[in-house]
ROPASE-747409 format. One line per 4 residues: number of its first residue (from 1); their letters; for each residue x, y, z of C-alpha. Coordinates in nm, 2 decimals, decimal comma. Example, Ala and Ser with C-alpha at 12.3 -4.5 7.8 and 13.67 -1.06 7.14 Angstrom:
1 = as = 1,23 -0,45 0,78 ~ 1,37 -0,11 0,71 .
END
This chain:
1 = mapi = -13,42 10,77 -14,05 ~ -13,35 10,71 -13,67 ~ -13,16 10,39 -13,60 ~ -13,32 10,06 -13,48 .
5 = hwid = -13,16 9,93 -13,16 ~ -13,13 9,55 -13,19 ~ -13,15 9,35 -12,87 ~ -13,10 8,97 -12,88 .
9 = ihps = -13,26 8,80 -12,58 ~ -13,30 8,47 -12,75 ~ -13,10 8,46 -13,07 ~ -13,30 8,34 -13,38 .
13 = aqap = -13,17 8,15 -13,68 ~ -13,38 8,38 -13,89 ~ -13,21 8,69 -13,75 ~ -12,95 8,73 -14,04 .
17 = rllq = -13,24 8,74 -14,29 ~ -13,42 9,01 -14,10 ~ -13,10 9,21 -14,05 ~ -13,03 9,20 -14,43 .
21 = alad = -13,39 9,29 -14,50 ~ -13,38 9,59 -14,26 ~ -13,06 9,71 -14,44 ~ -13,23 9,67 -14,78 .
25 = wgfr = -13,53 9,87 -14,66 ~ -13,30 10,15 -14,55 ~ -13,31 10,09 -14,17 ~ -12,98 10,13 -13,98 .
29 = ceqg = -12,94 9,88 -13,69 ~ -12,73 9,93 -13,38 ~ -12,66 9,65 -13,13 ~ -12,78 9,71 -12,78 .
33 = pgeg = -13,04 9,94 -12,62 ~ -13,06 10,31 -12,70 ~ -13,29 10,60 -12,73 ~ -13,57 10,56 -12,99 .
37 = tlli = -13,70 10,24 -13,14 ~ -13,60 9,90 -12,99 ~ -13,63 9,57 -13,18 ~ -13,62 9,29 -12,92 .
41 = vadr = -13,56 8,93 -13,05 ~ -13,70 8,68 -12,80 ~ -13,89 8,36 -12,76 ~ -14,19 8,55 -12,62 .
45 = pdpa = -14,27 8,91 -12,51 ~ -14,18 8,97 -12,15 ~ -14,17 9,30 -11,95 ~ -13,86 9,18 -11,77 .
49 = wipp = -13,66 9,23 -12,08 ~ -13,77 9,60 -12,14 ~ -13,46 9,82 -12,08 ~ -13,48 10,17 -11,94 .
53 = egte = -13,39 10,32 -12,28 ~ -13,62 10,34 -12,58 ~ -13,96 10,50 -12,64 ~ -14,13 10,22 -12,83 .
57 = ilww = -14,06 9,85 -12,90 ~ -14,11 9,61 -13,18 ~ -14,11 9,26 -13,04 ~ -14,00 8,99 -13,29 .
61 = vvea = -14,09 8,67 -13,11 ~ -14,15 8,30 -13,16 ~ -14,48 8,29 -12,97 ~ -14,71 8,56 -12,83 .
65 = apea = -14,98 8,46 -12,58 ~ -15,26 8,73 -12,55 ~ -15,18 8,79 -12,19 ~ -14,81 8,85 -12,26 .
69 = vsev = -14,89 9,09 -12,55 ~ -15,12 9,28 -12,33 ~ -14,87 9,30 -12,05 ~ -14,57 9,43 -12,26 .
73 = lshr = -14,79 9,68 -12,45 ~ -14,92 9,82 -12,12 ~ -14,56 9,89 -12,02 ~ -14,44 10,05 -12,34 .
77 = pgwv = -14,62 10,11 -12,67 ~ -14,51 9,92 -12,97 ~ -14,59 9,62 -13,18 ~ -14,56 9,24 -13,15 .
81 = vrqd = -14,47 9,03 -13,46 ~ -14,43 8,66 -13,46 ~ -14,12 8,52 -13,64 ~ -14,33 8,29 -13,86 .
85 = qple = -14,50 8,60 -14,02 ~ -14,36 8,75 -14,34 ~ -14,06 8,98 -14,30 ~ -14,27 9,25 -14,47 .
89 = tvra = -14,48 9,26 -14,15 ~ -14,18 9,38 -13,96 ~ -14,12 9,66 -14,21 ~ -14,48 9,78 -14,19 .
93 = slvh = -14,48 9,76 -13,81 ~ -14,16 9,97 -13,79 ~ -14,31 10,24 -14,02 ~ -14,61 10,26 -13,80 .
97 = iqtr = -14,40 10,28 -13,49 ~ -14,15 10,54 -13,61 ~ -14,43 10,76 -13,75 ~ -14,60 10,73 -13,41 .
101 = dlgs = -14,90 10,57 -13,57 ~ -15,00 10,38 -13,25 ~ -15,38 10,43 -13,28 ~ -15,64 10,23 -13,47 .
105 = egwl = -15,38 10,05 -13,69 ~ -15,11 10,02 -13,42 ~ -15,05 9,92 -13,07 ~ -15,41 9,85 -12,98 .
109 = rqml = -15,53 9,69 -13,30 ~ -15,26 9,42 -13,24 ~ -15,51 9,29 -12,98 ~ -15,81 9,23 -13,21 .
113 = hlas = -15,78 8,86 -13,14 ~ -15,81 8,90 -12,76 ~ -16,14 8,82 -12,60 ~ -16,08 8,97 -12,26 .
117 = ldel = -16,21 9,32 -12,19 ~ -15,94 9,37 -11,93 ~ -15,67 9,29 -12,19 ~ -15,80 9,59 -12,39 .
121 = lrpi = -15,86 9,83 -12,11 ~ -15,53 9,78 -11,92 ~ -15,32 9,94 -12,20 ~ -15,59 10,20 -12,26 .
125 = lkra = -15,56 10,32 -11,90 ~ -15,18 10,30 -11,92 ~ -15,18 10,52 -12,23 ~ -15,43 10,77 -12,09 .
129 = vqls = -15,21 10,81 -11,78 ~ -14,90 10,86 -12,00 ~ -15,07 11,11 -12,23 ~ -15,22 11,31 -11,95 .
133 = gakg = -14,92 11,31 -11,72 ~ -15,15 11,18 -11,44 ~ -15,01 11,02 -11,12 ~ -15,24 10,72 -11,17 .
137 = gaiw = -15,59 10,62 -11,28 ~ -15,86 10,36 -11,26 ~ -16,15 10,22 -11,47 ~ -16,49 10,11 -11,36 .
141 = irkd = -16,71 9,89 -11,59 ~ -17,09 9,89 -11,58 ~ -17,28 9,57 -11,49 ~ -17,65 9,63 -11,48 .
145 = dtcf = -17,70 9,94 -11,27 ~ -17,36 9,95 -11,09 ~ -17,01 10,03 -11,20 ~ -16,73 9,81 -11,05 .
149 = qrfg = -16,36 9,90 -11,05 ~ -16,17 9,66 -11,26 ~ -15,81 9,78 -11,20 ~ -15,61 10,09 -11,13 .
153 = dgfp = -15,50 10,28 -10,83 ~ -15,54 10,61 -10,65 ~ -15,92 10,58 -10,59 ~ -16,14 10,39 -10,35 .
157 = ehpl = -16,24 10,05 -10,49 ~ -16,60 10,05 -10,38 ~ -16,87 10,01 -10,65 ~ -17,05 10,32 -10,79 .
161 = slpe = -17,42 10,35 -10,87 ~ -17,51 10,49 -11,21 ~ -17,61 10,82 -11,05 ~ -17,28 10,84 -10,87 .
165 = aaal = -17,09 10,77 -11,19 ~ -17,29 11,02 -11,38 ~ -17,22 11,29 -11,12 ~ -16,85 11,23 -11,15 .
169 = vqsg = -16,87 11,26 -11,53 ~ -17,08 11,58 -11,50 ~ -16,83 11,74 -11,26 ~ -16,54 11,66 -11,49 .
173 = eawl = -16,38 11,41 -11,24 ~ -16,44 11,11 -11,47 ~ -16,49 11,04 -11,84 ~ -16,73 10,79 -12,01 .
177 = lcpg = -16,60 10,49 -12,19 ~ -16,80 10,45 -12,52 ~ -17,07 10,71 -12,44 ~ -17,32 10,54 -12,67 .
181 = eqvg = -17,32 10,22 -12,47 ~ -17,19 10,37 -12,14 ~ -16,96 10,08 -12,09 ~ -16,80 10,25 -11,78 .
185 = imrl = -16,59 10,54 -11,66 ~ -16,23 10,63 -11,64 ~ -16,08 10,85 -11,37 ~ -15,73 11,00 -11,36 .
189 = lepr = -15,53 11,12 -11,06 ~ -15,42 11,48 -11,11 ~ -15,40 11,49 -11,49 ~ -15,18 11,77 -11,62 .
193 = tgpe = -15,36 11,81 -11,95 ~ -15,72 11,84 -12,07 ~ -15,92 11,55 -12,20 ~ -15,86 11,65 -12,56 .
197 = hflg = -15,50 11,52 -12,51 ~ -15,58 11,18 -12,38 ~ -15,93 11,08 -12,50 ~ -15,90 11,12 -12,88 .
201 = flre = -15,75 10,78 -12,94 ~ -16,04 10,61 -12,75 ~ -16,28 10,70 -13,03 ~ -16,07 10,49 -13,27 .
205 = vedl = -16,11 10,18 -13,06 ~ -16,46 10,21 -12,93 ~ -16,58 9,92 -13,14 ~ -16,32 9,69 -12,99 .
209 = iina = -16,42 9,78 -12,63 ~ -16,79 9,74 -12,70 ~ -16,75 9,41 -12,87 ~ -16,53 9,28 -12,58 .
213 = whle = -16,78 9,41 -12,33 ~ -17,07 9,23 -12,49 ~ -16,87 8,92 -12,53 ~ -16,78 8,93 -12,16 .
217 = hsqa = -17,15 8,96 -12,08 ~ -17,24 8,66 -12,30 ~ -16,95 8,46 -12,15 ~ -17,06 8,55 -11,80 .
221 = lsfa = -17,41 8,40 -11,87 ~ -17,25 8,08 -12,00 ~ -17,01 8,06 -11,71 ~ -17,28 8,10 -11,44 .
225 = ddlt = -17,37 7,81 -11,22 ~ -17,74 7,71 -11,26 ~ -17,80 7,68 -10,88 ~ -17,57 7,92 -10,69 .
229 = vann = -17,40 8,26 -10,71 ~ -17,08 8,09 -10,81 ~ -16,94 8,05 -11,16 ~ -16,93 7,69 -11,30 .
233 = rrcl = -16,65 7,45 -11,36 ~ -16,61 7,54 -11,73 ~ -16,54 7,90 -11,61 ~ -16,27 7,77 -11,37 .
237 = evql = -16,10 7,57 -11,65 ~ -16,09 7,88 -11,87 ~ -15,99 8,14 -11,60 ~ -15,75 7,95 -11,37 .
241 = pqii = -15,48 7,91 -11,64 ~ -15,51 8,28 -11,72 ~ -15,48 8,38 -11,36 ~ -15,17 8,16 -11,32 .
245 = rdas = -15,01 8,31 -11,63 ~ -15,08 8,66 -11,51 ~ -14,93 8,57 -11,16 ~ -14,62 8,42 -11,33 .
249 = vrga = -14,56 8,74 -11,53 ~ -14,59 8,95 -11,21 ~ -14,40 8,72 -10,98 ~ -14,71 8,69 -10,77 .
253 = sval = -14,88 8,40 -10,59 ~ -15,23 8,24 -10,63 ~ -15,41 8,06 -10,35 ~ -15,67 7,79 -10,43 .
257 = lfld = -15,92 7,66 -10,17 ~ -16,10 7,33 -10,26 ~ -16,42 7,31 -10,06 ~ -16,64 7,01 -10,00 .
261 = vdnl = -16,98 7,01 -9,82 ~ -16,96 6,74 -9,55 ~ -17,22 6,47 -9,53 ~ -17,44 6,60 -9,81 .
265 = keln = -17,56 6,25 -9,90 ~ -17,68 6,20 -9,54 ~ -17,85 6,54 -9,54 ~ -18,03 6,46 -9,86 .
269 = sryg = -18,15 6,12 -9,72 ~ -18,27 6,27 -9,39 ~ -18,42 6,60 -9,50 ~ -18,47 6,56 -9,88 .
273 = hptg = -18,28 6,69 -10,18 ~ -18,43 7,04 -10,18 ~ -18,27 7,09 -9,84 ~ -17,94 6,97 -9,98 .
277 = skvi = -17,97 7,22 -10,26 ~ -18,04 7,50 -10,00 ~ -17,72 7,40 -9,81 ~ -17,51 7,42 -10,13 .
281 = trva = -17,67 7,76 -10,21 ~ -17,60 7,88 -9,85 ~ -17,23 7,78 -9,88 ~ -17,19 7,97 -10,20 .
285 = leak = -17,36 8,28 -10,06 ~ -17,14 8,29 -9,75 ~ -16,82 8,23 -9,95 ~ -16,92 8,50 -10,20 .
289 = rmir = -16,98 8,74 -9,91 ~ -16,64 8,68 -9,75 ~ -16,41 8,70 -10,06 ~ -16,28 9,02 -10,22 .
293 = lqdh = -16,41 9,16 -10,55 ~ -16,09 9,04 -10,73 ~ -16,13 8,68 -10,59 ~ -16,32 8,41 -10,77 .
297 = lyry = -16,58 8,15 -10,66 ~ -16,66 7,84 -10,87 ~ -16,88 7,55 -10,82 ~ -16,66 7,26 -10,92 .
301 = ggde = -16,95 7,01 -10,93 ~ -17,21 6,86 -10,69 ~ -17,11 6,97 -10,34 ~ -16,76 7,10 -10,43 .
305 = fciv = -16,65 7,46 -10,47 ~ -16,32 7,63 -10,55 ~ -16,21 7,97 -10,44 ~ -15,92 8,13 -10,63 .
309 = ipgg = -15,74 8,42 -10,46 ~ -15,49 8,61 -10,68 ~ -15,20 8,72 -10,46 ~ -15,32 8,50 -10,18 .
313 = safg = -15,09 8,34 -9,92 ~ -15,13 8,01 -9,73 ~ -15,19 8,20 -9,41 ~ -15,46 8,42 -9,55 .
317 = arkl = -15,63 8,13 -9,73 ~ -15,63 7,92 -9,41 ~ -15,78 8,21 -9,22 ~ -16,06 8,25 -9,48 .
321 = gerl = -16,13 7,88 -9,48 ~ -16,15 7,86 -9,10 ~ -16,38 8,16 -9,09 ~ -16,61 8,01 -9,35 .
325 = iqtl = -16,63 7,68 -9,16 ~ -16,70 7,87 -8,83 ~ -16,97 8,09 -8,99 ~ -17,15 7,79 -9,15 .
329 = gqas = -17,12 7,59 -8,83 ~ -17,29 7,87 -8,63 ~ -17,56 7,95 -8,90 ~ -17,92 7,84 -8,86 .
333 = mmvg = -18,10 7,65 -9,13 ~ -18,43 7,50 -9,01 ~ -18,64 7,22 -9,16 ~ -18,95 7,21 -8,96 .
337 = asrv = -18,83 7,19 -8,60 ~ -18,49 7,05 -8,69 ~ -18,17 7,25 -8,73 ~ -17,98 7,13 -9,04 .
341 = pmsl = -17,60 7,11 -8,96 ~ -17,36 7,27 -9,22 ~ -17,00 7,17 -9,23 ~ -16,71 7,20 -9,48 .
345 = sigi = -16,38 7,03 -9,54 ~ -16,12 7,25 -9,72 ~ -15,79 7,18 -9,89 ~ -15,55 7,46 -9,99 .
349 = aiyp = -15,26 7,48 -10,24 ~ -15,05 7,78 -10,34 ~ -14,89 7,87 -10,67 ~ -14,59 7,86 -10,71 .
353 = lnad = -14,52 7,72 -10,36 ~ -14,70 7,39 -10,41 ~ -14,76 7,37 -10,79 ~ -14,62 7,48 -11,12 .
357 = gaeh = -14,94 7,53 -11,31 ~ -15,32 7,53 -11,30 ~ -15,38 7,16 -11,33 ~ -15,12 7,08 -11,07 .
361 = lleq = -15,26 7,34 -10,84 ~ -15,60 7,18 -10,85 ~ -15,45 6,84 -10,80 ~ -15,26 6,95 -10,49 .
365 = adra = -15,56 7,13 -10,34 ~ -15,77 6,82 -10,40 ~ -15,51 6,60 -10,22 ~ -15,52 6,84 -9,93 .
369 = lfqa = -15,90 6,82 -9,93 ~ -15,88 6,44 -9,92 ~ -15,65 6,47 -9,62 ~ -15,90 6,71 -9,45 .
373 = kang = -16,17 6,45 -9,50 ~ -15,95 6,18 -9,35 ~ -15,87 6,40 -9,05 ~ -16,24 6,40 -8,95 .
377 = kgcv = -16,40 6,66 -9,17 ~ -16,49 7,02 -9,08 ~ -16,12 7,14 -9,10 ~ -15,86 7,30 -9,32 .
381 = vtad = -15,55 7,12 -9,46 ~ -15,28 7,30 -9,65 ~ -15,07 7,12 -9,91 ~ -14,72 7,02 -9,82 .
END
């Protein structure tokens, strides 16, 4: 049997037991990276610790957050085992890995516990690209009668109508994900092999994709704000930590804009609460129109909104905030013969420049918003 290449990132007190068990099972261990199977001992899975050598990896870790599991498996196939699991789990995983059983009982089934559709599709695309020898690829997911690109590269990001998506499939330029449900399509950039070489494994995991797709749809309904086009505060509380963790893994930034509608109490008193609701709705519509598909808009509560921009900078966030204030200030909303004024105050904070986590980022943006109010409203303030 080929050797196991043992890599100690964070030495474990349980390592001697595992080494002895591997020897008893007939596995030969060699210290350091090499060609073949790697066994990485670490506190958590992290793509920064993947060496150039090795074809597959068994991660033996203390903790394994879903996002981290998804990330490392998208870089190189393998298995993730927690150190509190029985040692026999390591043996079974190594057998699967070394016999290249990375299908329904292997690399993807390790993510059964993940709720995110993206966390399933990201390694699927990665594996399809590897198997096909393509230069890249992208996946579109269907929502109602339109397919939206979720991630990938090499193709325009604009949405596709269902007839456009169907035409791509018919011409052989795309392939359906879960044909029975038509979850979406996958496109590959200059694949070197036919679809029989990179689509077979998808049939083994269709149930996972469909379940995650339906769960995402149900979650979207529960995360929708009851007045505006924004998502609600509960959605922010779930998604912002995930966005921060993903940015941390990638070494990327996250910009957060905290918006507050100026003088809403006075508007309600003068024009009535229905007008105040229309102002809140208009703010959400304008913000939604200005942000990118990968950005996020949330109604934090009452007259407050948050915009989260993955990869955003302080300069770009400020420009967006100033443009939104200018657009609303010039917009016309009439009640009878009276023009209703619309104004925003905005506070901005950037991860990791101003904060070390989701809660701290919200706190820093809220402080900047408070300063914007103190500065006379209708302006943008960036956190120190």
